[in-house]
C-alpha positions as CSV (number, residue, x, y, z in Angstrom):
1,M,0.4,3.4,23.8
2,S,-0.4,4.8,27.1
3,I,0.4,3.6,30.6
4,E,-1.9,0.9,30.8
5,E,-2.6,-2.5,32.5
6,K,-0.6,-5.3,31.0
7,V,-2.2,-8.4,30.1
8,S,-0.8,-11.8,29.2
9,L,-0.8,-12.8,25.7
10,T,0.3,-16.3,24.4
11,V,2.2,-16.9,21.4
12,S,3.4,-19.5,19.8
13,I,6.8,-19.1,17.6
14,A,9.5,-21.1,16.4
15,K,12.3,-22.8,18.9
16,S,14.5,-20.6,16.5
17,Y,12.9,-17.3,17.5
18,R,12.6,-18.1,21.1
19,D,16.3,-18.7,21.4
20,R,17.3,-15.6,19.6
21,L,15.3,-14.1,22.1
22,R,17.1,-15.7,24.8
23,T,20.2,-14.8,23.4
24,M,19.4,-11.1,23.0
25,A,18.1,-11.2,26.8
26,A,21.1,-12.5,28.1
27,Q,23.2,-10.0,26.1
28,Q,21.4,-7.2,27.6
29,N,22.2,-8.8,31.3
30,L,25.5,-9.2,30.8
31,H,25.5,-5.4,29.5
32,D,23.5,-4.1,32.3
33,P,23.4,-6.9,35.3
34,D,21.2,-4.6,37.5
35,K,18.5,-4.3,35.0
36,L,16.7,-8.1,34.9
37,T,15.8,-8.8,31.0
38,S,13.9,-11.6,29.6
39,A,12.9,-13.2,26.1
40,S,9.4,-12.4,27.0
41,T,10.6,-8.4,27.7
42,I,12.8,-8.4,24.3
43,A,9.5,-9.4,22.6
44,R,7.3,-7.5,24.0
45,E,9.2,-4.6,23.3
46,I,9.5,-6.0,19.5
47,I,6.1,-6.1,18.9
48,C,5.2,-2.7,20.6
49,E,7.8,-1.2,18.3
50,H,6.4,-3.0,15.3
51,L,3.1,-2.1,15.8
52,D,4.1,1.8,16.8
53,K,5.6,1.5,13.5
54,L,3.0,0.1,11.2
55,E,0.7,2.9,13.2
56,F,2.8,5.3,11.8
57,L,2.8,4.3,8.2
58,E,-0.8,3.9,8.5
59,E,-0.9,7.4,9.3
60,N,1.1,8.7,6.6
61,F,-0.9,6.5,4.2
62,K,-4.2,8.5,5.5
63,A,-2.4,11.9,5.3
64,A,-0.9,11.3,1.7
65,Q,-4.2,10.4,0.5
66,Y,-5.8,13.2,2.3
67,A,-3.3,15.6,0.6
68,V,-3.8,14.0,-2.6
69,T,-7.8,14.0,-2.5
70,T,-8.2,17.7,-0.9
71,S,-8.2,20.6,-3.1
72,N,-5.2,22.8,-2.6
73,E,-7.3,25.6,-0.8
74,A,-8.5,22.9,1.7
75,K,-5.7,21.4,2.8
76,E,-4.6,21.3,6.2
77,E,-2.1,19.1,8.0
78,L,-2.7,16.1,9.9
79,P,-1.2,15.5,13.4
80,L,1.2,12.6,13.5
81,K,1.9,11.0,16.9
82,E,5.7,10.2,15.8
83,T,7.9,11.1,13.4
84,A,10.0,8.9,11.4
85,E,13.4,10.2,13.2
86,N,12.2,9.5,16.4
87,L,11.0,6.0,15.5
88,E,14.1,5.1,14.1
89,K,15.9,6.0,17.2
90,G,13.6,4.0,19.2
91,E,12.0,6.9,20.8
92,R,8.0,7.1,21.2
93,N,6.2,9.3,22.6
94,E,3.7,7.1,24.2
95,L,5.7,4.0,26.3
96,C,5.6,0.4,26.0
97,L,6.5,-0.1,29.2
98,T,7.9,-3.1,30.3
99,T,8.0,-4.7,33.9
100,T,11.6,-6.4,35.7
101,N,10.0,-8.0,38.4
């Protein structure tokens, strides 16, 4: 995700999930009191990370289909935006920026 204007999105979730997000935010605030973290910040990070992983899986699936359906002479490597190692470490080439205001 490139640096883009953020837009609001209203999502309804079960109370138990909301409580878990609040707990996660409180834990991060205790860990780093100088950085304000909210439940919505945690939710945004989770959603963005999940969508990035889905995109990565879809690109790998397309690359695998391409490799299978293309003859050996015509194969070319398709560039991937992310590596599995980077995604597992929580690193992304395109940041999902969060606000702390």
